[in-house]
Backbone bond lengths (Angstrom), bond angles and torsions (degrees), N, CA, C in turn:
res aa  C-N    CA-C-N  psi(-1)  N-CA   C-N-CA  omega(-1)  CA-C   N-CA-C  phi
1 M - - - 1.478 - - 1.520 109.19 -
2 G 1.313 119.18 132.14 1.451 122.62 -179.51 1.514 111.97 -74.14
3 T 1.342 114.92 164.13 1.464 119.88 -179.32 1.523 111.27 -61.80
4 A 1.339 116.90 -42.38 1.468 119.22 -177.87 1.517 111.08 -59.52
5 Q 1.354 117.50 -42.33 1.459 120.47 178.75 1.522 110.84 -66.39
6 F 1.321 115.84 -39.64 1.459 119.82 -178.81 1.522 110.59 -62.16
7 V 1.356 115.82 -41.34 1.460 120.60 -177.80 1.517 111.56 -60.02
8 Q 1.325 117.01 -34.87 1.453 120.09 -175.85 1.529 112.36 -60.04
9 R 1.320 117.89 -26.87 1.467 118.83 179.57 1.535 111.54 -109.61
10 T 1.314 115.90 18.80 1.448 121.15 177.72 1.522 109.46 -112.14
11 I 1.320 117.39 121.06 1.467 120.94 -178.71 1.518 110.49 -78.18
12 T 1.319 116.88 -46.89 1.455 122.57 174.25 1.526 107.92 -131.09
13 P 1.330 117.89 154.18 1.463 119.51 179.04 1.528 110.93 -57.60
14 D 1.327 116.05 136.45 1.455 120.27 -178.84 1.523 109.91 -141.04
15 A 1.338 115.80 -177.68 1.454 120.89 -176.34 1.523 112.04 -63.76
16 R 1.326 117.68 -31.34 1.468 119.51 178.92 1.528 110.99 -66.11
17 L 1.331 116.73 -41.75 1.461 119.92 177.44 1.528 110.16 -65.96
18 A 1.327 117.11 -41.89 1.465 120.18 177.85 1.525 111.17 -60.11
19 A 1.337 116.59 -40.78 1.462 120.54 178.92 1.523 110.95 -64.71
20 E 1.334 116.67 -41.01 1.459 121.19 178.90 1.529 110.89 -62.00
21 I 1.325 116.53 -45.28 1.464 120.36 179.11 1.523 110.38 -64.06
22 A 1.327 117.04 -44.08 1.459 120.50 179.92 1.525 111.87 -61.04
23 L 1.316 116.23 -41.81 1.467 120.70 178.74 1.522 110.81 -62.52
24 R 1.314 116.66 -47.73 1.466 120.03 -177.62 1.518 112.02 -65.37
25 M 1.342 117.45 -34.57 1.456 119.74 -174.79 1.527 113.35 -85.72
26 T 1.330 118.01 -24.41 1.464 120.40 -177.50 1.522 112.81 -109.87
27 G 1.335 116.72 -20.44 1.450 119.74 -173.90 1.512 113.57 79.88
28 H 1.330 116.91 6.11 1.468 122.08 -179.87 1.526 108.88 -123.68
29 A 1.317 116.14 136.81 1.464 120.16 174.20 1.522 108.83 -77.77
30 P 1.322 118.07 127.03 1.475 118.61 179.78 1.524 111.63 -66.33
31 A 1.335 115.02 141.61 1.466 120.27 175.52 1.520 110.55 -73.75
32 T 1.333 115.85 -37.24 1.467 121.27 178.10 1.519 109.13 -142.83
33 V 1.320 115.29 150.26 1.460 122.21 172.69 1.516 107.07 -133.65
34 R 1.320 116.66 124.46 1.464 119.68 178.83 1.517 109.40 -130.48
35 R 1.316 115.29 143.54 1.457 119.95 178.83 1.516 109.89 -89.46
36 F 1.329 116.53 135.96 1.452 120.61 171.92 1.526 108.69 -70.77
37 S 1.309 116.13 139.71 1.470 120.57 -170.51 1.518 113.79 -91.95
38 T 1.343 118.63 -0.32 1.456 119.92 -172.61 1.520 113.93 -103.61
39 G 1.319 118.62 -2.65 1.459 120.06 -176.30 1.522 112.93 -68.40
40 A 1.338 116.49 133.66 1.456 120.77 179.92 1.519 112.60 -103.43
41 R 1.337 117.17 -11.86 1.469 119.13 -176.16 1.526 112.16 -129.53
42 H 1.329 117.31 -52.15 1.451 120.38 -176.44 1.532 111.00 -101.54
43 Y 1.324 114.38 173.93 1.461 122.59 177.40 1.534 106.97 -105.03
44 V 1.320 116.19 110.64 1.462 120.69 -169.99 1.528 108.87 -118.83
45 F 1.335 115.31 127.81 1.461 122.05 -174.46 1.532 110.45 -127.74
46 E 1.314 115.01 147.58 1.456 121.03 167.69 1.523 107.60 -101.28
47 A 1.341 116.19 124.91 1.461 121.76 174.65 1.527 107.67 -106.13
48 A 1.332 116.52 116.94 1.467 122.11 -179.23 1.517 109.43 -106.11
49 F 1.331 115.85 146.38 1.455 121.98 -174.37 1.528 110.19 -126.33
50 A 1.308 115.02 161.45 1.458 119.90 177.74 1.521 111.72 -78.13
51 A 1.348 117.00 -30.60 1.464 118.96 -169.06 1.526 114.41 -127.30
52 R 1.329 118.18 16.01 1.463 120.26 177.15 1.529 108.54 -156.74
53 P 1.338 118.13 162.99 1.465 120.01 -179.17 1.529 111.60 -62.92
54 P 1.319 117.29 153.94 1.469 120.18 178.79 1.523 111.48 -69.82
55 V 1.313 115.34 163.05 1.461 121.57 174.82 1.524 108.09 -130.65
56 V 1.306 114.98 163.15 1.462 122.03 174.27 1.524 108.23 -108.48
57 V 1.320 116.57 130.99 1.465 122.23 177.27 1.528 107.36 -112.40
58 R 1.328 115.71 112.93 1.471 121.98 176.97 1.522 107.72 -102.16
59 I 1.325 116.52 123.48 1.457 121.63 -177.95 1.527 108.48 -124.24
60 G 1.310 116.42 133.28 1.454 120.93 175.89 1.512 111.48 -99.13
61 D 1.316 116.15 164.31 1.457 118.71 173.21 1.527 109.40 -79.21
62 R 1.307 117.13 -174.77 1.465 120.05 -172.81 1.527 113.17 -71.51
63 S 1.324 117.61 -4.99 1.470 120.44 177.19 1.524 112.35 -104.50
64 A 1.317 117.86 6.61 1.471 121.21 -168.55 1.522 114.12 -104.67
65 H 1.329 118.45 17.13 1.457 119.45 -177.13 1.530 112.06 -60.66
66 A 1.338 117.18 -44.00 1.465 120.09 -178.45 1.525 111.03 -65.88
67 E 1.334 117.00 -38.43 1.462 119.65 179.85 1.519 111.71 -65.95
68 M 1.329 116.81 -43.08 1.460 119.85 178.55 1.527 110.88 -65.67
69 A 1.326 116.78 -39.80 1.460 119.69 176.24 1.523 110.22 -63.03
70 G 1.327 116.62 -37.29 1.462 120.17 177.45 1.512 112.18 -63.69
71 A 1.336 116.60 -39.20 1.461 120.20 178.52 1.524 111.12 -62.70
72 V 1.330 116.38 -42.32 1.468 120.43 179.25 1.531 110.12 -65.33
73 Y 1.323 116.89 -44.06 1.466 121.23 179.45 1.525 111.66 -61.22
74 L 1.340 116.71 -46.34 1.453 119.63 -176.95 1.527 112.23 -69.50
75 S 1.330 116.46 -33.35 1.458 118.86 175.13 1.527 110.47 -61.38
76 R 1.324 115.71 -44.62 1.466 119.72 179.25 1.519 112.20 -66.71
77 L 1.317 116.78 -29.32 1.465 121.21 -179.90 1.529 112.03 -78.98
78 L 1.340 116.15 -48.03 1.462 120.41 -168.00 1.526 114.13 -93.09
79 R 1.310 117.54 -33.65 1.469 119.21 -176.29 1.537 111.97 -61.89
80 P 1.335 119.58 -44.61 1.466 118.18 177.50 1.523 114.06 -63.95
81 R 1.328 116.91 -21.63 1.470 120.35 179.68 1.526 112.17 -82.58
82 G 1.340 116.50 -12.45 1.455 119.49 176.59 1.505 115.90 118.02
83 V 1.341 119.37 0.10 1.464 120.53 173.59 1.532 107.03 -71.34
84 P 1.345 118.25 126.54 1.472 120.30 -171.94 1.531 113.62 -79.01
85 L 1.329 115.56 67.57 1.459 121.74 177.02 1.526 109.29 -89.93
86 P 1.325 117.96 152.42 1.468 119.59 177.20 1.523 111.24 -67.51
87 A 1.325 116.00 150.23 1.457 120.67 178.14 1.525 110.23 -68.63
88 T 1.329 116.03 140.38 1.460 121.92 173.70 1.524 108.49 -85.52
89 L 1.329 117.22 120.24 1.459 122.67 -176.66 1.523 112.25 -94.25
90 A 1.318 117.29 -31.67 1.458 122.52 179.02 1.519 107.75 -166.57
91 E 1.328 116.02 157.77 1.471 119.52 177.82 1.507 110.29 -160.10
92 D 1.320 114.53 153.44 1.458 122.69 169.38 1.523 106.83 -146.16
93 V 1.320 115.14 88.50 1.464 119.35 -176.78 1.523 111.94 -81.62
94 Q 1.344 117.12 -3.00 1.462 121.18 176.19 1.522 112.79 -99.49
95 A 1.329 117.40 -3.70 1.458 120.65 179.42 1.526 110.51 -62.61
96 D 1.327 116.31 160.98 1.460 120.65 177.94 1.522 109.67 -52.14
97 F 1.316 116.09 -50.75 1.460 122.34 167.44 1.533 106.43 -104.81
98 P 1.330 119.06 102.94 1.460 120.22 -176.38 1.527 111.30 -64.06
99 W 1.330 116.52 145.49 1.460 119.01 -175.02 1.524 111.52 -146.74
100 V 1.333 113.66 158.51 1.457 122.90 175.22 1.520 107.59 -137.95
101 V 1.323 117.23 135.26 1.458 122.10 173.10 1.519 107.74 -104.81
102 L 1.328 115.78 127.63 1.457 122.03 -172.72 1.522 111.79 -123.32
103 E 1.307 113.98 155.49 1.462 120.85 166.53 1.533 109.14 -55.88
104 R 1.324 116.47 139.48 1.472 120.65 175.35 1.517 108.09 -90.03
105 L 1.339 116.50 107.81 1.459 120.40 177.19 1.521 109.90 -66.04
106 A 1.309 116.47 140.32 1.465 120.67 179.38 1.522 109.82 -69.40
107 G 1.327 116.72 133.68 1.451 120.50 174.34 1.508 114.02 114.80
108 T 1.330 115.13 -158.93 1.459 121.35 -174.22 1.515 109.55 -146.60
109 D 1.339 116.38 172.27 1.468 121.06 -179.91 1.529 111.25 -57.29
110 L 1.318 115.07 142.03 1.460 121.10 177.80 1.522 111.53 -52.60
111 G 1.320 118.05 -41.93 1.452 120.81 -176.63 1.511 113.96 -60.58
112 A 1.331 116.59 -25.69 1.462 119.92 -178.38 1.516 112.56 -78.31
113 V 1.333 117.29 -18.54 1.468 119.65 -173.18 1.520 113.81 -129.00
114 M 1.320 119.34 -5.85 1.452 119.36 -168.04 1.529 113.17 -63.64
115 T 1.325 118.40 -28.18 1.471 119.05 178.69 1.526 112.05 -73.38
116 T 1.326 117.36 -11.99 1.468 120.70 178.25 1.527 112.17 -96.65
117 L 1.331 117.32 -5.77 1.455 121.22 -175.39 1.523 111.11 -91.15
118 S 1.317 115.61 152.38 1.456 120.55 177.53 1.525 110.39 -77.00
119 A 1.316 116.09 164.11 1.466 120.54 177.78 1.522 110.38 -60.56
120 A 1.332 117.25 -36.69 1.459 120.49 179.69 1.527 111.09 -67.36
121 Q 1.327 117.22 -40.10 1.463 120.15 178.18 1.529 111.12 -65.13
122 L 1.328 116.32 -44.54 1.460 119.74 178.42 1.523 110.99 -62.14
123 D 1.307 116.46 -37.85 1.459 119.82 179.37 1.527 110.66 -64.62
124 R 1.333 117.42 -40.71 1.461 119.92 179.18 1.531 111.34 -67.66
125 I 1.328 116.69 -38.28 1.466 119.51 176.77 1.522 109.91 -64.38
126 A 1.327 117.08 -44.04 1.468 120.67 178.21 1.522 110.98 -59.75
127 A 1.331 116.17 -40.31 1.467 119.84 178.25 1.523 110.79 -63.53
128 G 1.343 117.09 -39.10 1.458 120.67 178.60 1.511 112.50 -66.04
129 V 1.333 116.33 -40.57 1.464 119.95 178.19 1.529 110.31 -66.92
130 A 1.328 116.66 -42.47 1.471 120.07 177.85 1.527 110.59 -60.75
131 R 1.329 116.87 -39.17 1.471 120.05 178.70 1.525 110.31 -66.51
132 A 1.330 118.11 -41.28 1.462 120.86 177.91 1.527 110.61 -60.97
133 Q 1.327 116.43 -39.28 1.462 119.81 178.52 1.528 110.95 -68.13
134 E 1.315 116.64 -37.14 1.467 120.48 177.67 1.533 110.53 -61.86
135 I 1.329 116.71 -41.76 1.463 120.36 177.91 1.524 110.35 -66.16
136 T 1.331 116.64 -42.64 1.463 120.96 -178.94 1.520 111.37 -60.36
137 A 1.322 117.06 -32.05 1.464 120.63 179.18 1.524 112.34 -60.54
138 T 1.346 117.03 -19.96 1.459 119.99 178.68 1.522 112.46 -76.85
139 A 1.338 117.72 -1.30 1.467 120.83 177.88 1.522 112.05 -66.67
140 G 1.324 116.80 -13.22 1.455 120.29 174.01 1.516 113.89 95.97
141 S 1.325 115.54 177.90 1.456 122.39 -177.53 1.519 108.97 -147.04
142 A 1.326 114.59 147.48 1.466 120.56 174.39 1.525 110.60 -118.26
143 G 1.342 115.85 17.78 1.460 119.97 179.63 1.509 114.36 78.67
144 R 1.352 116.99 11.89 1.448 120.74 -179.14 1.525 109.85 -118.89
145 Y 1.359 116.69 166.18 1.456 122.43 -169.01 1.524 111.27 -128.43
146 G 1.325 114.37 155.91 1.449 120.62 173.65 1.511 112.09 108.33
147 Y 1.337 115.59 -165.28 1.460 123.15 -170.05 1.521 110.84 -92.38
148 A 1.325 116.28 125.57 1.452 121.42 179.79 1.522 108.52 -167.63
149 V 1.325 116.00 161.86 1.467 120.46 175.61 1.520 110.22 -78.00
150 R 1.319 116.39 -42.30 1.463 121.94 -178.28 1.520 109.77 -116.88
151 P 1.328 118.13 147.58 1.470 120.05 -173.96 1.515 114.26 -59.66
152 E 1.333 117.65 -35.65 1.462 119.50 -177.57 1.518 112.45 -71.34
153 L 1.338 117.49 -14.15 1.466 121.09 -179.45 1.535 112.62 -95.25
154 A 1.316 118.22 -2.14 1.467 120.64 179.13 1.528 109.05 -58.55
155 P 1.340 118.57 136.03 1.469 120.42 -165.13 1.521 116.51 -84.03
156 H 1.331 118.96 -12.47 1.469 119.16 -170.63 1.526 111.74 -116.83
157 A 1.324 114.45 150.97 1.462 120.70 -179.95 1.518 112.53 -88.83
158 A 1.339 118.33 -15.08 1.463 121.45 -177.37 1.522 109.51 -147.43
159 W 1.323 116.80 150.67 1.455 122.41 -177.53 1.530 112.79 -62.90
160 P 1.341 120.99 -40.72 1.470 118.62 179.19 1.529 113.08 -57.16
161 E 1.325 117.36 -28.26 1.460 119.87 179.43 1.526 112.20 -64.54
162 V 1.329 116.66 -30.20 1.461 120.34 178.41 1.521 109.78 -66.91
163 L 1.340 116.96 -45.63 1.453 120.44 178.62 1.522 110.66 -63.06
164 T 1.332 116.87 -42.73 1.463 120.73 -179.22 1.529 110.81 -61.90
165 A 1.336 116.97 -41.95 1.461 120.43 179.35 1.525 110.98 -65.07
166 N 1.330 117.40 -41.46 1.464 120.28 178.50 1.522 111.44 -64.38
167 L 1.328 116.14 -38.80 1.462 119.60 179.40 1.526 111.20 -68.09
168 E 1.323 117.14 -35.96 1.465 119.66 178.44 1.525 110.78 -66.61
169 R 1.330 116.92 -38.89 1.463 119.32 175.68 1.526 110.37 -62.08
170 S 1.333 116.75 -42.28 1.461 120.14 178.68 1.522 111.10 -63.44
171 R 1.333 116.68 -40.09 1.465 120.00 178.68 1.531 110.51 -58.72
172 Q 1.308 116.75 -46.52 1.462 120.12 -177.72 1.524 111.41 -64.10
173 R 1.325 116.80 -42.04 1.465 119.65 -179.99 1.524 111.60 -67.00
174 I 1.340 116.76 -44.26 1.462 119.92 -179.85 1.527 110.34 -62.72
175 A 1.325 116.48 -40.99 1.465 119.96 179.39 1.522 110.90 -63.53
176 S 1.329 117.14 -37.76 1.466 119.57 -177.27 1.522 112.02 -72.25
177 A 1.339 117.07 -34.01 1.469 120.32 -177.20 1.523 112.65 -86.54
178 G 1.325 117.25 -33.40 1.459 120.93 177.50 1.518 115.03 70.95
179 L 1.333 117.56 24.33 1.466 120.60 -177.80 1.524 112.90 -99.50
180 F 1.327 117.28 -15.89 1.464 122.28 178.66 1.520 108.84 -133.04
181 D 1.322 115.58 163.23 1.458 122.10 179.02 1.529 109.56 -78.49
182 V 1.320 117.39 120.45 1.466 121.37 178.26 1.524 111.02 -60.01
183 G 1.311 117.68 -24.04 1.456 121.14 -179.92 1.525 113.94 -61.04
184 L 1.328 117.27 -20.38 1.461 119.91 177.06 1.524 111.01 -62.04
185 I 1.325 116.63 -32.33 1.460 120.65 178.56 1.523 110.04 -61.73
186 G 1.326 116.57 -43.06 1.460 120.69 -179.63 1.515 112.43 -60.72
187 R 1.323 117.46 -34.76 1.469 120.14 178.69 1.525 110.86 -65.12
188 V 1.326 117.37 -39.32 1.466 119.74 177.87 1.526 110.04 -71.95
189 E 1.326 117.05 -40.44 1.468 119.91 178.65 1.527 111.16 -59.46
190 A 1.319 117.50 -36.05 1.467 120.23 178.35 1.520 111.02 -63.46
191 R 1.340 117.17 -37.53 1.465 120.43 178.53 1.526 110.35 -71.88
192 V 1.338 117.39 -35.27 1.465 120.07 175.74 1.530 109.58 -61.48
193 A 1.329 116.87 -43.80 1.464 120.44 179.16 1.522 111.20 -63.22
194 A 1.332 116.82 -41.28 1.460 120.73 -178.51 1.528 112.04 -67.62
195 M 1.331 117.20 -27.09 1.463 121.81 -176.05 1.525 112.02 -108.87
196 R 1.317 116.34 19.43 1.461 120.44 -171.50 1.524 112.55 -61.83
197 M 1.325 118.33 -38.40 1.463 120.07 -178.56 1.522 110.93 -63.91
198 A 1.330 116.41 -42.78 1.465 119.92 178.52 1.523 110.91 -65.87
199 L 1.320 116.57 -39.46 1.457 120.62 178.58 1.531 110.88 -65.49
200 A 1.331 116.43 -40.11 1.460 120.32 -177.84 1.526 112.14 -66.90
201 A 1.330 117.01 -18.84 1.463 120.24 -179.69 1.525 112.89 -83.84
202 I 1.348 117.33 -6.73 1.476 120.89 -179.03 1.527 109.69 -69.28
203 R 1.337 116.14 133.02 1.467 120.70 176.80 1.532 110.27 -82.20
204 P 1.324 118.34 150.87 1.466 121.14 -179.53 1.534 112.09 -82.73
205 I 1.311 116.06 92.42 1.462 122.73 178.96 1.526 108.29 -100.36
206 A 1.320 117.02 138.27 1.464 121.53 179.69 1.522 110.23 -74.24
207 F 1.349 116.60 137.70 1.465 120.66 175.99 1.519 110.58 -151.54
208 L 1.325 115.03 159.17 1.462 122.88 172.53 1.518 106.68 -80.21
209 H 1.321 117.63 118.93 1.462 119.44 -167.85 1.528 114.30 -91.44
210 D 1.330 118.29 -3.26 1.466 118.30 -175.57 1.528 112.54 -130.29
211 T 1.324 117.12 34.09 1.463 120.97 175.72 1.529 108.66 -87.72
212 T 1.305 116.03 71.39 1.463 121.71 -174.62 1.524 108.94 -105.84
213 A 1.328 116.57 -145.72 1.462 119.94 173.21 1.521 110.54 -71.15
214 R 1.335 116.60 -14.57 1.465 122.37 170.39 1.522 108.25 -104.74
215 N 1.317 115.22 160.63 1.468 123.09 173.93 1.525 114.00 73.04
216 V 1.310 118.39 -9.69 1.461 122.34 168.53 1.527 105.91 -99.43
217 I 1.324 116.38 113.18 1.461 121.58 -173.01 1.524 110.02 -96.41
218 V 1.325 114.94 128.96 1.463 121.91 -178.74 1.519 108.99 -108.89
219 A 1.325 115.93 127.86 1.461 122.00 -179.08 1.527 110.81 -71.02
220 P 1.330 118.20 163.49 1.466 120.65 179.53 1.536 114.12 -57.06
221 D 1.337 117.37 -25.25 1.469 119.46 178.92 1.523 112.75 -84.42
222 G 1.337 117.64 4.16 1.458 121.33 176.64 1.516 114.70 86.04
223 E 1.321 116.95 9.58 1.460 120.31 178.84 1.527 109.99 -103.67
224 L 1.335 116.27 163.30 1.463 121.23 -179.77 1.522 109.93 -65.55
225 S 1.336 116.28 124.90 1.457 121.93 177.15 1.523 110.76 -94.40
226 G 1.313 117.66 -37.60 1.458 120.43 178.77 1.514 111.89 162.51
227 I 1.317 115.60 -172.05 1.466 124.27 -176.45 1.520 108.05 -127.84
228 V 1.330 116.99 137.53 1.460 121.25 -176.36 1.532 110.76 -126.04
229 D 1.335 114.37 170.90 1.468 123.51 173.25 1.525 112.94 62.39
230 V 1.323 116.05 52.44 1.464 121.47 176.61 1.524 108.05 -104.39
231 D 1.324 116.97 97.70 1.467 122.52 179.04 1.522 111.94 -99.71
232 D 1.324 116.21 -26.06 1.454 120.94 177.88 1.521 108.52 -155.59
233 L 1.315 116.04 177.24 1.454 122.68 177.57 1.524 108.43 -114.37
234 C 1.322 115.53 174.01 1.461 120.24 166.09 1.516 106.80 -124.03
235 F 1.329 115.86 149.49 1.450 122.17 -179.06 1.526 108.11 -120.47
236 G 1.316 116.09 119.59 1.457 121.43 -176.43 1.505 109.74 161.80
237 D 1.324 116.80 -137.12 1.467 122.57 -178.64 1.524 108.99 -80.69
238 P 1.339 118.87 116.54 1.468 120.63 -176.51 1.526 114.07 -68.67
239 R 1.335 117.64 -2.84 1.474 119.86 173.82 1.523 112.69 -78.70
240 Y 1.312 116.84 -9.43 1.464 122.22 -175.47 1.534 112.51 -53.89
241 P 1.340 120.91 -49.92 1.472 119.24 -179.63 1.517 113.38 -68.56
242 A 1.325 117.74 -29.66 1.469 119.39 174.61 1.526 110.15 -65.75
243 A 1.338 116.70 -37.31 1.461 120.49 177.68 1.526 111.03 -66.88
244 L 1.330 116.85 -39.71 1.463 119.79 176.10 1.525 110.36 -61.86
245 T 1.312 116.48 -42.20 1.464 119.88 177.86 1.515 110.99 -62.96
246 M 1.318 117.57 -41.95 1.461 120.83 177.31 1.524 110.93 -61.08
247 A 1.324 117.05 -42.19 1.466 120.43 178.76 1.521 110.71 -60.04
248 V 1.329 116.77 -44.36 1.465 120.93 179.95 1.519 110.82 -61.85
249 L 1.329 116.89 -45.52 1.464 120.37 -176.68 1.525 111.27 -70.05
250 M 1.319 117.82 -37.91 1.468 120.48 177.15 1.518 111.02 -65.69
251 A 1.328 116.26 -39.32 1.459 119.82 -174.39 1.516 112.66 -78.29
252 Y 1.328 116.91 -39.19 1.462 120.07 -170.25 1.521 113.74 -117.03
253 G 1.322 116.90 0.74 1.445 120.57 176.08 1.514 112.78 95.31
254 G 1.323 115.26 142.29 1.461 120.37 -179.74 1.509 110.07 149.32
255 P 1.310 117.25 166.21 1.475 121.78 -176.12 1.528 111.87 -75.88
256 V 1.321 116.54 98.38 1.460 120.26 -179.02 1.523 111.56 -65.95
257 A 1.329 117.70 -15.65 1.459 120.27 175.44 1.522 111.47 -60.75
258 Y 1.334 116.66 -23.33 1.468 120.28 176.61 1.525 110.10 -59.10
259 V 1.325 117.17 -42.58 1.466 120.52 179.95 1.525 110.12 -67.92
260 S 1.326 117.17 -38.15 1.458 119.69 176.85 1.528 110.71 -59.94
261 S 1.333 116.44 -40.76 1.468 120.36 177.13 1.523 110.64 -63.38
262 W 1.316 116.59 -43.73 1.469 121.27 179.01 1.531 110.02 -57.00
263 L 1.325 116.93 -50.93 1.461 120.58 -179.04 1.518 110.94 -62.05
264 R 1.324 116.98 -39.53 1.471 120.23 179.91 1.523 110.86 -64.12
265 H 1.313 117.20 -46.41 1.460 119.50 179.61 1.531 111.71 -64.77
266 A 1.321 116.75 -31.95 1.466 121.23 -179.48 1.523 112.52 -84.24
267 G 1.333 117.89 -9.71 1.452 121.02 -176.37 1.511 112.77 68.16
268 Q 1.341 116.35 35.72 1.458 122.13 -176.13 1.525 110.88 -112.64
269 A 1.330 116.11 154.72 1.467 121.96 -172.74 1.519 112.13 -96.85
270 D 1.330 115.13 141.93 1.463 122.39 169.99 1.524 107.25 -95.59
271 D 1.328 116.76 77.08 1.457 122.48 -175.22 1.530 110.05 -110.30
272 T 1.328 116.45 -166.16 1.464 118.78 -176.57 1.534 112.11 -69.22
273 L 1.323 117.87 -30.37 1.463 118.49 174.77 1.522 110.33 -63.78
274 F 1.313 116.22 -41.92 1.463 119.63 178.06 1.531 109.75 -61.44
275 A 1.331 117.13 -42.55 1.466 120.65 178.08 1.526 111.32 -62.00
276 L 1.331 116.76 -36.63 1.461 120.40 176.99 1.526 110.70 -62.32
277 Y 1.317 116.37 -42.86 1.465 119.46 177.68 1.530 110.72 -61.78
278 V 1.318 116.46 -40.63 1.472 119.67 179.11 1.529 109.76 -61.72
279 A 1.329 117.13 -44.43 1.469 120.36 178.39 1.519 111.08 -60.44
280 Q 1.322 116.81 -43.04 1.461 119.82 179.19 1.523 110.81 -61.23
281 F 1.336 116.65 -40.95 1.462 118.98 -178.49 1.528 112.02 -74.58
282 L 1.307 117.80 -25.53 1.468 119.25 175.26 1.525 110.80 -65.63
283 V 1.336 117.49 -41.22 1.463 117.61 176.77 1.530 110.52 -71.85
284 D 1.333 116.82 -27.49 1.456 119.12 174.44 1.526 110.64 -65.60
285 L 1.327 117.03 -40.74 1.467 120.47 175.35 1.522 110.89 -63.64
286 M 1.335 117.19 -39.38 1.463 119.92 175.02 1.522 110.91 -57.91
287 S 1.335 115.50 -39.84 1.464 119.47 -175.42 1.524 112.36 -68.98
288 E 1.331 118.58 -17.89 1.459 121.06 178.31 1.527 111.93 -76.36
289 H 1.327 117.08 -21.88 1.458 120.23 179.50 1.532 109.68 -67.09
290 G 1.315 114.77 131.98 1.453 120.04 -178.71 1.512 114.14 86.56
291 Q 1.341 116.85 0.62 1.459 120.88 178.83 1.535 109.28 -104.99
292 A 1.310 115.82 159.30 1.465 122.24 173.86 1.518 107.63 -127.20
293 F 1.320 116.22 128.36 1.448 122.23 -179.01 1.526 108.60 -114.19
294 N 1.323 116.11 107.02 1.472 121.25 -178.57 1.520 111.96 54.06
295 G 1.321 116.55 35.38 1.459 120.11 -179.94 1.507 114.24 83.27
296 N 1.348 117.77 -6.54 1.457 121.15 177.44 1.525 108.51 -94.75
297 A 1.317 116.50 86.64 1.456 121.14 -176.55 1.523 110.41 -83.53
298 L 1.334 115.83 137.75 1.454 120.48 176.07 1.522 108.76 -80.35
299 P 1.335 117.77 122.85 1.468 118.57 176.64 1.522 110.67 -59.48
300 S 1.314 116.44 139.39 1.458 120.72 179.16 1.519 108.75 -128.87
301 D 1.324 115.85 123.61 1.453 119.72 177.91 1.525 108.62 -138.27
302 P 1.326 118.03 163.16 1.466 120.55 -176.05 1.527 113.52 -57.21
303 A 1.338 118.00 -35.86 1.464 120.14 -179.23 1.526 110.96 -65.98
304 A 1.329 117.60 -42.48 1.464 120.83 179.23 1.522 110.69 -66.02
305 R 1.333 117.03 -39.24 1.466 119.67 179.80 1.519 110.57 -68.65
306 Q 1.330 117.25 -37.34 1.457 120.35 177.69 1.521 111.08 -65.91
307 S 1.329 116.60 -38.00 1.453 120.01 177.89 1.524 111.27 -63.29
308 L 1.318 116.78 -40.81 1.459 120.48 176.27 1.529 111.29 -62.16
309 H 1.333 116.51 -43.29 1.469 120.18 177.46 1.520 110.75 -59.35
310 G 1.323 116.82 -43.83 1.453 119.83 -179.23 1.517 112.59 -63.27
311 A 1.327 116.67 -43.18 1.466 120.31 178.49 1.526 110.47 -63.99
312 F 1.330 115.97 -41.00 1.461 119.87 179.59 1.521 111.22 -62.85
313 D 1.308 117.32 -44.04 1.475 120.66 179.64 1.514 110.62 -62.46
314 T 1.324 117.40 -38.42 1.470 120.49 179.15 1.521 111.40 -62.90
315 V 1.317 116.39 -45.92 1.470 120.13 -178.00 1.525 110.63 -69.77
316 M 1.323 118.07 -40.69 1.454 119.83 -179.95 1.530 111.73 -65.74
317 A 1.333 116.71 -33.22 1.462 119.48 176.31 1.524 110.55 -62.75
318 R 1.327 115.99 -37.81 1.467 119.12 177.36 1.541 110.30 -66.37
319 L 1.318 117.58 -41.53 1.453 120.79 -178.19 1.522 112.28 -67.87
320 Q 1.322 116.01 -32.92 1.450 120.24 -175.70 1.526 112.60 -94.14
321 G 1.330 115.40 -7.53 1.459 119.00 -177.42 1.488 113.72 -80.94
């Protein structure tokens, strides 16, 4: 049965569709197909075979054609320049459910193993991520800010607008779930207003916005294997993903020295603007509680929420001190 026929009886992308795509693209029936549990937007599967290396099948829903096309475009742009993205083996971004078949990078997400790594290994991984971001900055700028595949398509005229939009999304999610006080958003917005001139002076530099404890793949030997899930870029302050990583590590535990290494290798400052970004991402993490993304729901319990509150109070004390 062809992929097009299979799609007609598939409501959402599933392991059967991933297996069908893998078979058609490799000529081998996968022995196993498993879905990765961390995806927030697409349906991502590992197809393993008896007689050939595994592949990754990324499938979007029926609204994801532009995102999948963006992933293919950025791979072609950045991979030849030295960003360690997986090779694209096949794609059909015009399919009913658009899809890409990728090389399976050896290893697992940094967040799953970082507490087992040595300081030297973490430092080398941080250096690799900083180098990937340095290369990504060569993607250019059109004087605009925010999330887009190409610089001229970035949606905002100024960097503070990106923070304001992210905070508004967090407000809506927190209000819908009812697990945190929406008033926390106002405290961060007040700091954004107070620091608006400094924020407005930030130049729009291209960066990979989700190289956090996820999407950075670490090989079994503890070295950087590569970076995955690049559908678009962000244009603005390239410290933004380091701040998101810091928020994750402060909230859920992990060696925050990794972020210090990243900033050092990148020649970037851990100043009050950086702290503001961390605060913004902490409320963004709060807003994920009680939400489900493509069926991958983030567990929410009182201990995790208390940890987020504690991290937020620490960062806000620095901003207000």
